[in-house]
DRENPA-3360 file (N, C-alpha, C; in nm, 2 decimals, always signed):
BEGIN
1 = MYGACMAM = -13.43/-3.28/+16.28/-13.41/-3.29/+16.13/-13.34/-3.41/+16.08 ~ -13.23/-3.45/+16.16/-13.15/-3.56/+16.12/-13.23/-3.69/+16.11 ~ -13.32/-3.71/+16.21/-13.40/-3.83/+16.20/-13.50/-3.83/+16.09 ~ -13.55/-3.72/+16.05/-13.64/-3.71/+15.94/-13.57/-3.73/+15.81 ~ -13.44/-3.68/+15.80/-13.36/-3.71/+15.68/-13.33/-3.86/+15.66 ~ -13.31/-3.93/+15.77/-13.28/-4.07/+15.76/-13.40/-4.14/+15.69 ~ -13.52/-4.10/+15.73/-13.64/-4.16/+15.67/-13.65/-4.12/+15.52 ~ -13.62/-4.00/+15.49/-13.64/-3.95/+15.35/-13.54/-4.02/+15.26;
9 = FGIHFIYR = -13.42/-4.05/+15.31/-13.32/-4.12/+15.22/-13.37/-4.26/+15.19 ~ -13.43/-4.33/+15.29/-13.48/-4.46/+15.26/-13.60/-4.46/+15.17 ~ -13.69/-4.36/+15.19/-13.81/-4.35/+15.10/-13.77/-4.31/+14.96 ~ -13.66/-4.23/+14.95/-13.61/-4.19/+14.82/-13.57/-4.31/+14.73 ~ -13.50/-4.41/+14.79/-13.46/-4.52/+14.72/-13.58/-4.62/+14.69 ~ -13.67/-4.63/+14.79/-13.79/-4.71/+14.76/-13.87/-4.65/+14.64 ~ -13.88/-4.52/+14.63/-13.95/-4.45/+14.52/-13.88/-4.48/+14.39 ~ -13.75/-4.47/+14.39/-13.67/-4.50/+14.27/-13.70/-4.64/+14.22;
17 = YLVIRGNR = -13.69/-4.74/+14.31/-13.71/-4.87/+14.27/-13.85/-4.90/+14.22 ~ -13.96/-4.84/+14.28/-14.09/-4.85/+14.23/-14.11/-4.80/+14.09 ~ -14.04/-4.68/+14.07/-14.05/-4.62/+13.94/-13.99/-4.71/+13.83 ~ -13.87/-4.76/+13.85/-13.80/-4.84/+13.74/-13.87/-4.97/+13.73 ~ -13.93/-5.02/+13.84/-13.99/-5.15/+13.83/-14.13/-5.15/+13.78 ~ -14.19/-5.03/+13.78/-14.33/-5.01/+13.73/-14.43/-5.07/+13.83 ~ -14.39/-5.08/+13.96/-14.48/-5.14/+14.06/-14.60/-5.05/+14.08 ~ -14.71/-5.11/+14.11/-14.84/-5.04/+14.13/-14.84/-4.95/+14.25;
25 = LIKTFRSW = -14.74/-4.98/+14.35/-14.74/-4.89/+14.47/-14.69/-4.75/+14.43 ~ -14.64/-4.73/+14.31/-14.60/-4.60/+14.27/-14.71/-4.50/+14.27 ~ -14.83/-4.56/+14.25/-14.95/-4.47/+14.25/-14.98/-4.41/+14.38 ~ -14.92/-4.47/+14.49/-14.94/-4.41/+14.62/-14.87/-4.27/+14.64 ~ -14.77/-4.25/+14.55/-14.70/-4.12/+14.56/-14.77/-4.01/+14.47 ~ -14.88/-4.05/+14.40/-14.95/-3.96/+14.32/-15.09/-3.93/+14.37 ~ -15.12/-3.97/+14.49/-15.25/-3.94/+14.55/-15.23/-3.90/+14.69 ~ -15.34/-3.89/+14.77/-15.34/-3.85/+14.91/-15.25/-3.94/+14.99;
33 = KILLWLSI = -15.23/-4.06/+14.94/-15.15/-4.16/+15.02/-15.00/-4.12/+15.03 ~ -14.96/-4.02/+14.96/-14.82/-3.97/+14.97/-14.80/-3.92/+15.12 ~ -14.91/-3.87/+15.18/-14.91/-3.82/+15.31/-14.86/-3.93/+15.41 ~ -14.90/-4.06/+15.38/-14.85/-4.17/+15.46/-14.70/-4.18/+15.45 ~ -14.65/-4.17/+15.33/-14.50/-4.18/+15.32/-14.43/-4.06/+15.39 ~ -14.49/-3.94/+15.38/-14.43/-3.83/+15.45/-14.44/-3.84/+15.60 ~ -14.55/-3.90/+15.64/-14.56/-3.92/+15.79/-14.45/-4.00/+15.85 ~ -14.39/-4.09/+15.77/-14.28/-4.17/+15.82/-14.16/-4.08/+15.86;
41 = SVIYGVVW = -14.13/-3.98/+15.78/-14.03/-3.88/+15.81/-14.06/-3.80/+15.93 ~ -14.19/-3.76/+15.94/-14.23/-3.68/+16.06/-14.21/-3.77/+16.19 ~ -14.25/-3.89/+16.18/-14.24/-3.98/+16.30/-14.10/-4.00/+16.34 ~ -14.01/-4.02/+16.24/-13.87/-4.04/+16.27/-13.81/-3.91/+16.33 ~ -13.85/-3.80/+16.27/-13.80/-3.67/+16.33/-13.84/-3.65/+16.47 ~ -13.97/-3.68/+16.50/-14.02/-3.65/+16.63/-13.95/-3.75/+16.73 ~ -13.94/-3.87/+16.69/-13.87/-3.97/+16.78/-13.73/-3.93/+16.81 ~ -13.65/-3.89/+16.70/-13.51/-3.85/+16.72/-13.50/-3.73/+16.81;
49 = GSIAVMFC = -13.59/-3.63/+16.78/-13.58/-3.51/+16.86/-13.62/-3.53/+17.01 ~ -13.72/-3.61/+17.03/-13.77/-3.64/+17.17/-13.66/-3.71/+17.25 ~ -13.59/-3.80/+17.18/-13.48/-3.87/+17.25/-13.37/-3.78/+17.29 ~ -13.34/-3.68/+17.19/-13.23/-3.59/+17.22/-13.27/-3.50/+17.34 ~ -13.39/-3.46/+17.35/-13.43/-3.36/+17.46/-13.46/-3.44/+17.59 ~ -13.53/-3.55/+17.58/-13.57/-3.62/+17.71/-13.46/-3.71/+17.77 ~ -13.39/-3.78/+17.68/-13.29/-3.88/+17.73/-13.15/-3.83/+17.73 ~ -13.12/-3.74/+17.64/-12.98/-3.69/+17.63/-12.96/-3.55/+17.66;
57 = GPRDITNR = -13.06/-3.49/+17.73/-13.05/-3.35/+17.77/-12.95/-3.33/+17.88 ~ -12.92/-3.20/+17.91/-12.82/-3.17/+18.02/-12.87/-3.22/+18.15 ~ -12.77/-3.28/+18.23/-12.79/-3.32/+18.37/-12.67/-3.26/+18.45 ~ -12.68/-3.28/+18.58/-12.58/-3.22/+18.67/-12.44/-3.28/+18.63 ~ -12.44/-3.41/+18.61/-12.31/-3.48/+18.58/-12.26/-3.44/+18.45 ~ -12.35/-3.42/+18.35/-12.30/-3.38/+18.21/-12.25/-3.23/+18.22 ~ -12.32/-3.15/+18.30/-12.27/-3.01/+18.31/-12.13/-3.01/+18.37 ~ -12.10/-3.09/+18.47/-11.97/-3.09/+18.53/-11.87/-3.14/+18.43;
65 = LAEMDILE = -11.90/-3.24/+18.36/-11.80/-3.30/+18.26/-11.78/-3.21/+18.14 ~ -11.89/-3.15/+18.10/-11.88/-3.07/+17.97/-11.83/-2.93/+17.99 ~ -11.84/-2.88/+18.12/-11.81/-2.73/+18.14/-11.67/-2.70/+18.11 ~ -11.57/-2.77/+18.16/-11.43/-2.74/+18.13/-11.39/-2.77/+17.99 ~ -11.45/-2.88/+17.94/-11.41/-2.91/+17.80/-11.46/-2.81/+17.70 ~ -11.58/-2.76/+17.72/-11.64/-2.66/+17.63/-11.56/-2.53/+17.65 ~ -11.52/-2.49/+17.77/-11.45/-2.37/+17.80/-11.31/-2.37/+17.73 ~ -11.24/-2.49/+17.74/-11.11/-2.50/+17.69/-11.11/-2.50/+17.54;
73 = NLDLKLSE = -11.20/-2.58/+17.48/-11.20/-2.60/+17.33/-11.27/-2.49/+17.25 ~ -11.38/-2.44/+17.31/-11.46/-2.34/+17.24/-11.46/-2.20/+17.30 ~ -11.40/-2.19/+17.42/-11.40/-2.06/+17.49/-11.54/-2.01/+17.52 ~ -11.63/-2.10/+17.56/-11.77/-2.07/+17.58/-11.81/-2.12/+17.72 ~ -11.91/-2.06/+17.78/-11.97/-2.11/+17.90/-12.09/-2.19/+17.88 ~ -12.13/-2.27/+17.97/-12.25/-2.35/+17.95/-12.38/-2.27/+17.94 ~ -12.38/-2.16/+18.01/-12.49/-2.07/+18.00/-12.51/-2.00/+17.87 ~ -12.41/-2.01/+17.78/-12.41/-1.94/+17.65/-12.45/-2.04/+17.54;
81 = IVYIAPYL = -12.47/-2.17/+17.57/-12.50/-2.26/+17.46/-12.61/-2.36/+17.51 ~ -12.66/-2.43/+17.41/-12.75/-2.54/+17.43/-12.69/-2.67/+17.38 ~ -12.68/-2.77/+17.46/-12.61/-2.89/+17.41/-12.69/-3.02/+17.45 ~ -12.66/-3.13/+17.39/-12.71/-3.26/+17.43/-12.59/-3.35/+17.46 ~ -12.60/-3.44/+17.56/-12.49/-3.52/+17.60/-12.54/-3.66/+17.63 ~ -12.52/-3.75/+17.53/-12.56/-3.89/+17.56/-12.46/-3.96/+17.65 ~ -12.46/-3.92/+17.77/-12.37/-3.98/+17.87/-12.44/-4.10/+17.94 ~ -12.37/-4.21/+17.95/-12.43/-4.34/+17.98/-12.44/-4.36/+18.13;
89 = FDDKHDIY = -12.39/-4.27/+18.22/-12.38/-4.30/+18.36/-12.45/-4.19/+18.44 ~ -12.49/-4.22/+18.56/-12.55/-4.12/+18.65/-12.45/-4.07/+18.75 ~ -12.49/-3.99/+18.85/-12.40/-3.94/+18.95/-12.33/-4.05/+19.03 ~ -12.40/-4.16/+19.05/-12.34/-4.27/+19.12/-12.25/-4.37/+19.04 ~ -12.24/-4.33/+18.91/-12.16/-4.40/+18.81/-12.23/-4.54/+18.78 ~ -12.36/-4.54/+18.80/-12.44/-4.65/+18.75/-12.49/-4.62/+18.61 ~ -12.53/-4.73/+18.54/-12.58/-4.71/+18.40/-12.71/-4.63/+18.40 ~ -12.71/-4.52/+18.32/-12.83/-4.44/+18.31/-12.91/-4.49/+18.19;
97 = WPTVIGLL = -13.01/-4.58/+18.22/-13.08/-4.65/+18.12/-13.16/-4.57/+18.01 ~ -13.22/-4.46/+18.05/-13.28/-4.38/+17.95/-13.19/-4.34/+17.83 ~ -13.07/-4.30/+17.86/-12.98/-4.26/+17.75/-12.94/-4.39/+17.67 ~ -12.92/-4.50/+17.74/-12.88/-4.62/+17.67/-13.00/-4.66/+17.57 ~ -13.12/-4.66/+17.62/-13.24/-4.70/+17.54/-13.25/-4.60/+17.42 ~ -13.23/-4.47/+17.45/-13.25/-4.37/+17.35/-13.14/-4.39/+17.24 ~ -13.02/-4.41/+17.27/-12.92/-4.44/+17.17/-12.95/-4.56/+17.09 ~ -13.00/-4.66/+17.15/-13.03/-4.79/+17.08/-13.15/-4.76/+16.98;
105 = VDFMIISS = -13.24/-4.68/+17.02/-13.35/-4.64/+16.93/-13.29/-4.56/+16.81 ~ -13.20/-4.47/+16.84/-13.13/-4.39/+16.73/-13.06/-4.48/+16.64 ~ -12.99/-4.59/+16.69/-12.92/-4.68/+16.61/-13.02/-4.76/+16.52 ~ -13.14/-4.79/+16.57/-13.24/-4.85/+16.49/-13.29/-4.77/+16.38 ~ -13.30/-4.64/+16.40/-13.34/-4.54/+16.30/-13.24/-4.54/+16.19 ~ -13.11/-4.53/+16.23/-13.00/-4.52/+16.13/-13.00/-4.66/+16.05 ~ -13.01/-4.77/+16.13/-13.00/-4.90/+16.06/-13.12/-4.92/+15.96 ~ -13.24/-4.88/+16.00/-13.35/-4.89/+15.91/-13.33/-4.81/+15.78;
113 = SFSAIVIF = -13.28/-4.69/+15.79/-13.25/-4.61/+15.67/-13.14/-4.68/+15.59 ~ -13.03/-4.72/+15.66/-12.92/-4.79/+15.59/-12.97/-4.91/+15.52 ~ -13.05/-4.99/+15.58/-13.10/-5.12/+15.52/-13.19/-5.09/+15.40 ~ -13.27/-4.98/+15.41/-13.35/-4.95/+15.29/-13.27/-4.90/+15.17 ~ -13.16/-4.83/+15.20/-13.07/-4.78/+15.09/-13.00/-4.90/+15.03 ~ -12.95/-4.99/+15.11/-12.87/-5.10/+15.06/-12.96/-5.20/+14.98 ~ -13.08/-5.23/+15.04/-13.17/-5.33/+14.98/-13.22/-5.28/+14.85 ~ -13.28/-5.16/+14.85/-13.35/-5.11/+14.73/-13.25/-5.05/+14.63;
121 = GTLLFKEL = -13.13/-5.01/+14.68/-13.02/-4.97/+14.59/-12.97/-5.09/+14.51 ~ -12.96/-5.21/+14.58/-12.91/-5.33/+14.51/-13.02/-5.38/+14.41 ~ -13.15/-5.37/+14.45/-13.25/-5.41/+14.36/-13.25/-5.31/+14.23 ~ -13.22/-5.19/+14.26/-13.22/-5.09/+14.14/-13.10/-5.13/+14.05 ~ -12.99/-5.16/+14.11/-12.87/-5.20/+14.02/-12.91/-5.32/+13.93 ~ -12.98/-5.42/+13.99/-13.01/-5.54/+13.92/-13.11/-5.51/+13.81 ~ -13.21/-5.42/+13.84/-13.31/-5.38/+13.74/-13.25/-5.31/+13.62 ~ -13.15/-5.22/+13.65/-13.09/-5.15/+13.54/-13.00/-5.24/+13.46;
129 = KLYTVNNT = -12.94/-5.34/+13.52/-12.86/-5.43/+13.44/-12.95/-5.52/+13.36 ~ -13.06/-5.57/+13.42/-13.15/-5.65/+13.34/-13.22/-5.58/+13.22 ~ -13.25/-5.45/+13.24/-13.30/-5.37/+13.14/-13.21/-5.36/+13.02 ~ -13.08/-5.34/+13.05/-12.98/-5.33/+12.94/-12.96/-5.46/+12.87 ~ -12.95/-5.57/+12.95/-12.93/-5.71/+12.89/-13.05/-5.75/+12.81 ~ -13.17/-5.74/+12.86/-13.28/-5.79/+12.80/-13.33/-5.71/+12.67 ~ -13.29/-5.58/+12.67/-13.33/-5.50/+12.55/-13.21/-5.50/+12.46 ~ -13.20/-5.60/+12.37/-13.09/-5.61/+12.28/-13.10/-5.51/+12.17;
137 = NLSDKNKS = -13.21/-5.44/+12.15/-13.23/-5.34/+12.04/-13.19/-5.20/+12.08 ~ -13.14/-5.19/+12.20/-13.10/-5.06/+12.25/-12.98/-5.00/+12.17 ~ -12.99/-4.88/+12.14/-12.88/-4.81/+12.07/-12.76/-4.80/+12.16 ~ -12.64/-4.77/+12.10/-12.52/-4.75/+12.18/-12.54/-4.63/+12.27 ~ -12.61/-4.53/+12.22/-12.63/-4.41/+12.30/-12.71/-4.44/+12.42 ~ -12.82/-4.52/+12.40/-12.90/-4.56/+12.52/-12.83/-4.65/+12.62 ~ -12.75/-4.74/+12.57/-12.67/-4.82/+12.66/-12.57/-4.74/+12.74 ~ -12.51/-4.64/+12.67/-12.42/-4.55/+12.74/-12.49/-4.48/+12.85;
145 = LQSQLFWS = -12.62/-4.43/+12.82/-12.69/-4.36/+12.92/-12.73/-4.45/+13.04 ~ -12.77/-4.57/+13.01/-12.80/-4.66/+13.12/-12.68/-4.69/+13.21 ~ -12.56/-4.70/+13.15/-12.44/-4.72/+13.23/-12.41/-4.60/+13.31 ~ -12.43/-4.48/+13.26/-12.40/-4.35/+13.33/-12.50/-4.34/+13.45 ~ -12.63/-4.38/+13.43/-12.72/-4.37/+13.54/-12.69/-4.48/+13.65 ~ -12.64/-4.59/+13.60/-12.60/-4.69/+13.70/-12.49/-4.64/+13.79 ~ -12.38/-4.59/+13.74/-12.27/-4.54/+13.82/-12.31/-4.42/+13.90 ~ -12.40/-4.34/+13.85/-12.45/-4.22/+13.92/-12.53/-4.27/+14.04;
153 = LVAQTLIP = -12.60/-4.38/+14.03/-12.68/-4.43/+14.14/-12.59/-4.49/+14.24 ~ -12.48/-4.56/+14.20/-12.38/-4.61/+14.29/-12.32/-4.50/+14.38 ~ -12.28/-4.39/+14.31/-12.23/-4.28/+14.39/-12.33/-4.22/+14.48 ~ -12.45/-4.20/+14.44/-12.55/-4.14/+14.52/-12.60/-4.24/+14.64 ~ -12.56/-4.36/+14.63/-12.59/-4.46/+14.74/-12.48/-4.44/+14.84 ~ -12.35/-4.43/+14.79/-12.24/-4.42/+14.89/-12.23/-4.29/+14.96 ~ -12.27/-4.18/+14.90/-12.26/-4.05/+14.96/-12.33/-4.03/+15.09 ~ -12.46/-4.06/+15.10/-12.53/-4.05/+15.23/-12.48/-4.15/+15.33;
161 = IILLQLPV = -12.43/-4.26/+15.29/-12.37/-4.36/+15.39/-12.25/-4.30/+15.45 ~ -12.16/-4.25/+15.36/-12.03/-4.20/+15.40/-12.04/-4.07/+15.48 ~ -12.13/-3.98/+15.44/-12.13/-3.85/+15.50/-12.23/-3.84/+15.61 ~ -12.33/-3.92/+15.62/-12.44/-3.91/+15.72/-12.45/-4.02/+15.82 ~ -12.46/-4.14/+15.76/-12.49/-4.25/+15.85/-12.36/-4.31/+15.92 ~ -12.25/-4.32/+15.85/-12.13/-4.37/+15.91/-12.07/-4.28/+16.02 ~ -12.06/-4.15/+15.99/-12.00/-4.06/+16.10/-12.08/-4.07/+16.23 ~ -12.22/-4.06/+16.22/-12.30/-4.06/+16.34/-12.29/-4.19/+16.41;
169 = SILFGTVF = -12.29/-4.30/+16.33/-12.28/-4.44/+16.39/-12.15/-4.45/+16.47 ~ -12.04/-4.40/+16.41/-11.91/-4.40/+16.48/-11.91/-4.32/+16.60 ~ -11.97/-4.20/+16.59/-11.98/-4.11/+16.71/-12.06/-4.18/+16.82 ~ -12.17/-4.24/+16.79/-12.25/-4.31/+16.89/-12.17/-4.43/+16.95 ~ -12.09/-4.49/+16.86/-12.01/-4.61/+16.91/-11.90/-4.56/+17.01 ~ -11.85/-4.44/+16.99/-11.75/-4.39/+17.09/-11.81/-4.36/+17.22 ~ -11.94/-4.33/+17.22/-12.01/-4.31/+17.35/-12.02/-4.44/+17.43 ~ -12.05/-4.55/+17.36/-12.06/-4.68/+17.43/-11.92/-4.73/+17.47;
177 = CSVNVGGL = -11.82/-4.69/+17.40/-11.68/-4.73/+17.43/-11.61/-4.63/+17.53 ~ -11.69/-4.53/+17.57/-11.63/-4.42/+17.66/-11.50/-4.36/+17.60 ~ -11.50/-4.33/+17.47/-11.39/-4.27/+17.41/-11.42/-4.12/+17.38 ~ -11.33/-4.04/+17.43/-11.35/-3.89/+17.41/-11.28/-3.85/+17.28 ~ -11.36/-3.81/+17.18/-11.31/-3.77/+17.05/-11.28/-3.63/+17.04 ~ -11.32/-3.55/+17.15/-11.29/-3.41/+17.15/-11.35/-3.33/+17.03 ~ -11.26/-3.25/+16.97/-11.31/-3.17/+16.86/-11.35/-3.24/+16.74 ~ -11.31/-3.37/+16.73/-11.35/-3.45/+16.61/-11.50/-3.47/+16.60;
185 = GSLVSMTI = -11.57/-3.45/+16.71/-11.71/-3.47/+16.71/-11.78/-3.37/+16.62 ~ -11.71/-3.25/+16.60/-11.77/-3.14/+16.52/-11.77/-3.18/+16.37 ~ -11.69/-3.28/+16.33/-11.68/-3.32/+16.19/-11.82/-3.37/+16.15 ~ -11.89/-3.43/+16.24/-12.02/-3.49/+16.20/-12.11/-3.37/+16.15 ~ -12.11/-3.26/+16.22/-12.19/-3.15/+16.18/-12.15/-3.10/+16.04 ~ -12.02/-3.10/+16.02/-11.97/-3.06/+15.89/-12.01/-3.15/+15.78 ~ -12.00/-3.28/+15.80/-12.04/-3.38/+15.69/-12.19/-3.37/+15.66 ~ -12.27/-3.34/+15.77/-12.42/-3.33/+15.75/-12.44/-3.20/+15.67;
193 = AVYPAIDP = -12.37/-3.09/+15.70/-12.39/-2.96/+15.63/-12.35/-2.97/+15.48 ~ -12.25/-3.04/+15.45/-12.20/-3.04/+15.31/-12.28/-3.14/+15.22 ~ -12.35/-3.23/+15.28/-12.42/-3.34/+15.21/-12.51/-3.28/+15.10 ~ -12.60/-3.18/+15.13/-12.69/-3.13/+15.02/-12.62/-3.08/+14.90 ~ -12.50/-3.02/+14.92/-12.42/-2.97/+14.81/-12.35/-3.08/+14.73 ~ -12.31/-3.18/+14.79/-12.24/-3.29/+14.73/-12.33/-3.39/+14.66 ~ -12.45/-3.41/+14.71/-12.53/-3.52/+14.66/-12.56/-3.51/+14.51 ~ -12.59/-3.39/+14.45/-12.63/-3.39/+14.31/-12.51/-3.40/+14.22;
201 = LPTMFIVT = -12.38/-3.38/+14.27/-12.27/-3.38/+14.19/-12.24/-3.50/+14.10 ~ -12.27/-3.63/+14.15/-12.24/-3.74/+14.06/-12.33/-3.74/+13.94 ~ -12.46/-3.70/+13.95/-12.54/-3.70/+13.83/-12.49/-3.59/+13.74 ~ -12.45/-3.47/+13.79/-12.41/-3.36/+13.71/-12.28/-3.39/+13.63 ~ -12.19/-3.47/+13.69/-12.06/-3.50/+13.62/-12.05/-3.63/+13.55 ~ -12.14/-3.73/+13.59/-12.13/-3.86/+13.53/-12.22/-3.87/+13.41 ~ -12.34/-3.81/+13.41/-12.43/-3.81/+13.29/-12.37/-3.71/+13.19 ~ -12.35/-3.76/+13.07/-12.28/-3.68/+12.97/-12.36/-3.56/+12.93;
209 = SYRNTIKK = -12.49/-3.56/+12.92/-12.56/-3.44/+12.87/-12.56/-3.33/+12.98 ~ -12.56/-3.37/+13.11/-12.55/-3.27/+13.21/-12.41/-3.21/+13.21 ~ -12.31/-3.30/+13.20/-12.17/-3.26/+13.20/-12.14/-3.16/+13.09 ~ -12.19/-3.19/+12.97/-12.16/-3.11/+12.86/-12.23/-2.97/+12.88 ~ -12.35/-2.97/+12.93/-12.42/-2.85/+12.96/-12.34/-2.76/+13.06 ~ -12.29/-2.82/+13.16/-12.21/-2.75/+13.26/-12.08/-2.69/+13.20 ~ -12.02/-2.77/+13.11/-11.90/-2.73/+13.05/-11.93/-2.61/+12.96 ~ -12.04/-2.62/+12.88/-12.08/-2.51/+12.79/-12.11/-2.38/+12.87;
217 = FFNDVSRK = -12.17/-2.40/+12.98/-12.21/-2.28/+13.07/-12.08/-2.21/+13.11 ~ -11.99/-2.28/+13.17/-11.87/-2.22/+13.22/-11.78/-2.17/+13.11 ~ -11.78/-2.23/+12.99/-11.70/-2.18/+12.88/-11.76/-2.05/+12.83 ~ -11.90/-2.04/+12.83/-11.96/-1.91/+12.79/-11.93/-1.80/+12.89 ~ -11.94/-1.84/+13.02/-11.91/-1.74/+13.12/-11.77/-1.69/+13.11 ~ -11.67/-1.78/+13.10/-11.53/-1.75/+13.10/-11.50/-1.66/+12.98 ~ -11.57/-1.70/+12.86/-11.54/-1.62/+12.74/-11.59/-1.48/+12.75 ~ -11.71/-1.46/+12.82/-11.76/-1.33/+12.83/-11.68/-1.25/+12.93;
225 = VFFRSAPT = -11.63/-1.31/+13.04/-11.55/-1.24/+13.14/-11.42/-1.20/+13.07 ~ -11.36/-1.29/+12.99/-11.23/-1.27/+12.93/-11.24/-1.15/+12.83 ~ -11.34/-1.15/+12.75/-11.36/-1.04/+12.66/-11.39/-0.90/+12.73 ~ -11.46/-0.91/+12.84/-11.49/-0.78/+12.91/-11.36/-0.73/+12.97 ~ -11.28/-0.82/+13.03/-11.16/-0.78/+13.10/-11.04/-0.75/+13.01 ~ -11.05/-0.79/+12.88/-10.94/-0.77/+12.79/-10.92/-0.62/+12.76 ~ -10.80/-0.57/+12.76/-10.78/-0.42/+12.74/-10.80/-0.39/+12.59 ~ -10.87/-0.28/+12.56/-10.89/-0.24/+12.43/-10.78/-0.15/+12.38;
233 = LPATAHPS = -10.73/-0.18/+12.26/-10.62/-0.10/+12.20/-10.67/+0.03/+12.15 ~ -10.60/+0.14/+12.19/-10.64/+0.27/+12.15/-10.63/+0.28/+11.99 ~ -10.73/+0.36/+11.94/-10.73/+0.38/+11.80/-10.61/+0.47/+11.76 ~ -10.54/+0.44/+11.65/-10.43/+0.53/+11.60/-10.47/+0.60/+11.47 ~ -10.44/+0.72/+11.47/-10.48/+0.80/+11.34/-10.37/+0.78/+11.24 ~ -10.41/+0.75/+11.12/-10.31/+0.74/+11.01/-10.33/+0.86/+10.91 ~ -10.22/+0.92/+10.88/-10.23/+1.04/+10.79/-10.28/+0.99/+10.65 ~ -10.37/+1.07/+10.60/-10.43/+1.03/+10.47/-10.33/+1.07/+10.36;
241 = LETTAV = -10.32/+0.99/+10.26/-10.23/+1.01/+10.15/-10.30/+1.10/+10.04 ~ -10.25/+1.21/+10.01/-10.31/+1.29/+9.90/-10.24/+1.27/+9.77 ~ -10.31/+1.25/+9.67/-10.26/+1.23/+9.54/-10.29/+1.35/+9.46 ~ -10.19/+1.40/+9.39/-10.20/+1.52/+9.30/-10.21/+1.48/+9.16 ~ -10.32/+1.51/+9.10/-10.33/+1.48/+8.95/-10.25/+1.58/+8.87 ~ -10.17/+1.53/+8.78/-10.10/+1.62/+8.69/-10.17/+1.62/+8.55;
% end
């Protein structure tokens, strides 16, 4: 799945650029040709998964190295889990080239996704700026919206880089440097897991219309909860005053 996600991130930014540029290639997303775009994600996912299983799967040497570490840190036995181990050496401590080649291919997948995000993200920034500068008749409200979309795009460019691409790249780098990060390696799984929840937040909080709608929703909810939980005062009976006519 991770490899497929790398492709989808890049395609996402390509699509955004084609939309704002009005490029004729945008029509390929509205016909059967969209399957060609989707096939890129499938290919990336198959390649990434194949490398993990074929080149980074368990071996005798990785079993010996991982057994005690997993038992001490996770209190689990190897027979109870499934793991991958991109260890660069074999039993004779010679370089195990299948793992090296596999990791280099993974680096290429991450680099291609990163390059697509940076290149088309930069082009998007320029297009948004040009749109604002060239259209002098834009209202202040429209200019404000363009500025909000710009900063939202900046945030949505940085989030996948920080949460997905950078942690995995650093983790792979530690393999080549023979650095044992121990339990810190699990942080990569955490950053990947939280990404879908964090990604839409910039648009929700930067764009004024979305932000106001969210505020209104929570204000309405809190008001209803407050009134429901507020204690009701018991009714008190007041004696009626009787007047006697003389």
